[in-house]
C-alpha positions in Angstrom: -8.1 19.4 -21.4 -8.0 17.5 -18.2 -11.7 17.8 -17.5 -12.7 16.4 -20.9 -10.4 13.4 -20.6 -11.2 12.6 -17.0 -14.4 10.8 -17.9 -11.9 8.1 -18.8 -10.8 7.7 -15.2 -11.6 4.6 -13.2 -14.8 3.5 -11.5 -14.9 2.9 -7.7 -15.9 2.0 -4.2 -17.4 0.4 -0.7 -16.8 1.1 3.3 -15.0 0.1 6.6 -13.5 1.9 9.6 -10.1 3.5 9.2 -7.0 2.7 11.2 -3.5 4.2 11.2 -1.7 2.8 8.2 1.7 2.9 10.0 2.0 -0.8 11.0 1.7 -3.9 8.8 -1.8 -5.3 8.7 -3.5 -2.0 9.3 -5.8 -0.1 6.9 -4.1 0.9 3.6 -5.0 4.6 4.1 -6.7 7.1 6.4 -8.8 10.0 5.1 -10.0 12.6 7.5 -12.6 14.9 6.1 -15.4 14.7 3.5 -15.2 14.0 -0.3 -18.3 14.5 -2.3 -20.1 15.6 0.9 -19.5 12.4 2.8 -16.7 10.8 4.9 -14.4 8.7 2.8 -13.4 5.3 4.4 -10.5 3.7 2.5 -10.5 0.0 1.8 -7.6 -0.2 -0.7 -4.6 1.7 -1.9 -2.7 0.8 -5.1 -0.1 2.5 -7.3 1.6 2.2 -10.7 3.7 4.2 -13.1 1.8 5.5 -16.1 1.2 8.5 -18.4 -2.2 9.6 -17.1 -4.4 11.3 -19.7 -6.5 14.1 -18.3 -3.7 15.3 -16.0 -1.1 18.0 -16.8 2.0 15.9 -16.7 3.5 15.3 -20.2 5.1 11.9 -19.6 5.3 9.2 -17.0 4.2 9.8 -13.4 3.4 7.8 -10.3 -0.4 7.2 -9.9 -1.8 6.3 -6.5 -5.4 5.3 -6.2 -7.2 5.0 -2.9 -10.7 3.5 -3.0 -13.5 3.0 -0.5 -14.0 -0.6 -1.9 -11.8 -3.6 -1.3 -9.8 -5.6 -4.0 -9.1 -2.5 -6.1 -6.3 -4.2 -8.0 -8.4 -7.3 -8.9 -11.3 -5.1 -10.0 -8.9 -3.1 -12.2 -7.7 -6.4 -13.7 -11.2 -7.5 -14.4 -12.2 -4.1 -15.8 -15.1 -3.9 -13.3 -16.6 -0.9 -11.6 -18.4 -0.7 -8.3 -21.9 0.9 -8.0 -21.7 4.0 -5.8 -17.9 3.7 -5.6 -15.5 6.5 -4.8 -11.9 7.0 -5.6 -9.1 9.4 -4.5 -6.2 9.7 -6.9 -2.8 11.3 -6.4 -0.7 11.7 -9.6 2.8 12.6 -8.5 5.8 13.6 -10.7 9.1 15.3 -10.7 9.6 17.8 -13.4 12.9 18.5 -15.2 14.3 22.0 -16.1 12.3 21.7 -19.3 9.1 20.7 -17.5 9.0 17.1 -18.6 7.7 14.7 -15.9 9.0 11.5 -14.5 7.8 9.1 -11.8 8.8 10.0 -8.2 12.1 8.9 -6.8 12.6 11.4 -4.0 11.1 11.6 -0.5 9.6 14.9 0.8 6.8 17.3 -0.1 5.0 17.4 -3.5 3.0 20.6 -3.9 -0.4 20.6 -5.5 -0.1 21.7 -9.2 -2.9 23.3 -11.1 -2.5 24.1 -14.8 1.0 23.9 -16.4 3.4 22.1 -14.1 6.3 24.2 -12.8 9.8 23.2 -13.9 12.3 21.5 -11.6 9.7 20.7 -9.1 8.1 17.9 -7.1 4.4 18.1 -7.9 1.0 16.3 -7.3 -2.4 16.5 -9.0 -5.1 15.2 -6.6 -8.4 14.1 -7.9 -11.5 12.5 -6.5 -14.6 10.9 -8.1 -17.9 9.6 -6.9 -19.6 7.1 -9.2 -23.3 6.4 -9.6 -25.3 3.2 -9.5 -24.2 2.5 -13.1 -20.5 2.9 -12.2 -20.2 6.2 -14.1 -18.6 9.3 -12.6 -21.0 11.9 -11.3 -18.9 14.1 -9.0 -15.4 14.9 -10.1 -12.9 17.4 -8.6 -9.2 18.3 -8.8 -7.1 19.5 -5.9 -6.7 23.2 -5.6 -4.0 23.5 -3.0 -2.0 21.5 -0.5 0.8 19.0 -0.2 1.5 15.3 -0.3 4.6 14.4 1.7 6.2 11.2 0.4 7.9 8.9 3.0 8.5 5.9 0.7 8.9 5.5 -3.1 9.5 1.8 -2.8 6.7 -0.8 -2.6 4.6 -0.1 -0.7 4.6 3.6 -1.4 3.7 5.8 1.6 2.8 9.4 2.1 0.8 11.8 4.2 -1.4 14.5 2.6 -3.2 17.7 3.3 -5.3 18.8 0.3 -8.1 21.2 -0.5 -10.2 20.5 -3.5 -11.7 23.0 -6.0 -15.1 22.8 -4.4 -13.7 23.6 -0.9 -13.6 20.2 0.7 -10.4 19.6 2.7 -8.9 16.3 3.6 -5.9 15.1 5.5 -4.5 11.6 6.0 -2.0 9.0 4.8 -1.7 6.1 2.5 0.4 2.9 2.1 -0.2 1.8 -1.4 0.9 -1.5 -3.0 2.0 -2.0 -6.6 -0.7 -2.9 -9.1 0.3 -3.6 -12.7 -3.4 -3.7 -13.7 -4.0 -0.1 -12.6 -4.8 1.9 -15.7 -5.7 5.5 -15.2 -6.6 5.9 -18.9 -9.4 3.3 -19.0 -12.5 4.8 -20.6 -14.3 3.9 -18.3 -14.1 0.6 -16.5 -16.3 -2.1 -18.1 -19.3 -1.2 -16.1 -20.9 -2.7 -13.0 -20.8 -6.4 -12.1 -23.5 -8.3 -13.8 
């Protein structure tokens, strides 16, 4: 189900040199390793609470989006994609004893989930997408294993990650994401490239 719906995920991206996102004013994220066969240089990191179609959580979750283009929240608000853009998404949730999901509220490790989410767990579904010149997704992959370790559930949200994707690419890094009410992981797709 998640692969069919993921064509509805966001468009993306751009480029700059990474810095440690530990101090105010530094880069919003650091990604070490390749995604889609190339290094990923973050320019923005945003988050929201949503029910993300195409992922396995049944209710609300915390959605973090890291992009290689600047002004990600403004572009979400204007429903505009970026030619050749790339996005890295972490959908994080806590599951109850019945398996229902809720946005994150606890610090610590969130294990990569594939398939039906485990009950009473802290889980994450990583995803990355590379968009073409028309702002349409060409390369799409889900995480296969790894962990996201959350250090802040306030705004900005912060975490470190160590994730391997289904195609074998492995990335580590960190993010410090700011709240963005315009972030909608269910947009089908963004309204295309700028005119």
